[in-house]
C-alpha positions as CSV (number, residue, x, y, z in Angstrom):
1,M,-32.3,70.9,19.6
2,N,-28.9,69.9,18.7
3,K,-25.9,70.9,21.1
4,T,-22.3,71.4,19.9
5,I,-19.5,72.9,21.4
6,H,-18.0,76.1,19.8
7,K,-14.8,77.8,20.3
8,Y,-14.6,81.8,19.9
9,A,-11.2,83.8,19.9
10,L,-11.0,86.4,22.8
11,A,-8.8,89.7,22.3
12,I,-6.9,91.0,24.9
13,Q,-8.8,94.2,25.0
14,D,-11.1,96.0,27.6
15,N,-14.4,95.5,25.6
16,Q,-15.1,93.3,22.6
17,T,-18.5,91.8,21.1
18,I,-18.9,88.3,19.9
19,E,-21.7,86.8,17.9
20,M,-23.0,83.6,19.5
21,P,-26.4,81.3,19.4
22,A,-28.9,82.9,22.1
23,G,-28.6,80.8,25.2
24,S,-25.0,79.7,24.8
25,K,-23.2,78.3,27.7
26,A,-20.0,79.2,28.7
27,L,-17.7,76.1,29.3
28,C,-14.1,77.1,29.7
29,I,-11.8,80.3,28.9
30,D,-8.3,79.1,28.1
31,T,-5.4,79.7,25.7
32,Q,-4.8,77.7,22.8
33,H,-1.3,78.3,21.3
34,G,-0.9,81.4,23.7
35,D,-3.9,83.2,22.6
36,P,-7.5,83.3,24.8
37,Q,-10.4,81.3,23.6
38,L,-13.7,80.9,25.0
39,W,-15.3,77.4,24.6
40,V,-19.7,77.5,24.7
41,L,-22.0,74.8,24.5
42,C,-24.4,76.0,22.4
43,D,-27.5,75.3,20.0
44,P,-26.0,76.5,16.5
45,D,-29.6,76.8,14.8
46,M,-30.5,79.4,17.6
47,P,-30.4,82.8,16.4
48,K,-27.2,84.8,17.0
49,I,-26.9,87.7,19.3
50,S,-24.2,89.9,20.4
51,Y,-22.6,89.1,23.9
52,D,-20.1,91.7,25.2
53,I,-16.9,90.4,27.0
54,L,-15.1,92.6,29.3
55,C,-11.2,92.0,29.8
56,V,-9.6,93.3,33.0
57,G,-5.7,92.8,34.0
58,T,-5.0,91.9,37.3
59,G,-4.5,95.4,39.4
60,H,-6.3,97.2,36.4
61,E,-9.3,99.5,37.9
62,I,-12.7,98.0,36.7
63,K,-14.8,101.3,35.4
64,K,-18.0,99.6,34.4
65,P,-20.5,97.3,35.8
66,I,-19.5,93.8,35.1
67,G,-21.7,90.8,34.8
68,Q,-20.8,86.9,35.4
69,Y,-17.2,86.0,35.9
70,L,-15.9,84.0,32.4
71,G,-12.4,82.7,33.5
72,T,-9.1,83.9,33.9
73,I,-5.9,83.2,31.8
74,Q,-2.0,83.6,32.2
75,I,0.0,84.5,29.2
76,F,3.4,84.9,28.7
77,R,4.6,88.0,26.4
78,A,7.3,90.0,27.5
79,V,6.3,89.5,30.9
80,P,3.7,87.3,32.5
81,L,0.2,88.5,32.4
82,V,-3.1,87.6,34.0
83,F,-6.4,88.6,32.8
84,H,-9.9,88.0,34.0
85,F,-12.9,87.7,31.6
86,F,-16.6,88.7,32.2
87,S,-19.9,89.0,30.7
88,S,-21.4,92.3,30.3
89,L,-23.9,93.0,33.3
90,A,-26.9,93.0,30.8
91,D,-25.5,89.7,29.2
92,A,-25.5,87.9,32.4
93,E,-28.8,89.1,33.3
94,Q,-30.1,88.2,30.0
95,A,-28.7,84.6,28.4
96,L,-25.0,83.9,29.0
97,S,-25.0,81.0,31.5
98,L,-22.8,80.3,34.3
99,I,-19.5,78.2,33.9
100,G,-20.1,75.3,35.6
101,E,-23.9,75.4,36.0
102,S,-25.6,72.3,35.0
103,S,-28.6,73.5,32.4
104,C,-28.1,70.8,29.8
């Protein structure tokens, strides 16, 4: 079981789906060159599964069940904006490990 760190680009949109190896562990969400990114620790040989990621702006209503908190970013476009990312409730119960949880 070889572990590597992979990076996935995130969009500033309510819902998005990312294909990642099963059992991926979220390490960090941050910006790189002004764009949001998700870094995960994973075994690239594991089968890929779809993870749903939810993005919520500060002060915006959350209209669906959310799972684990993944991180918060601040970006500066025309005005400063803050977005918070969560896994879907199903993914949180199923596979995507908590940031900072030691399970290696």
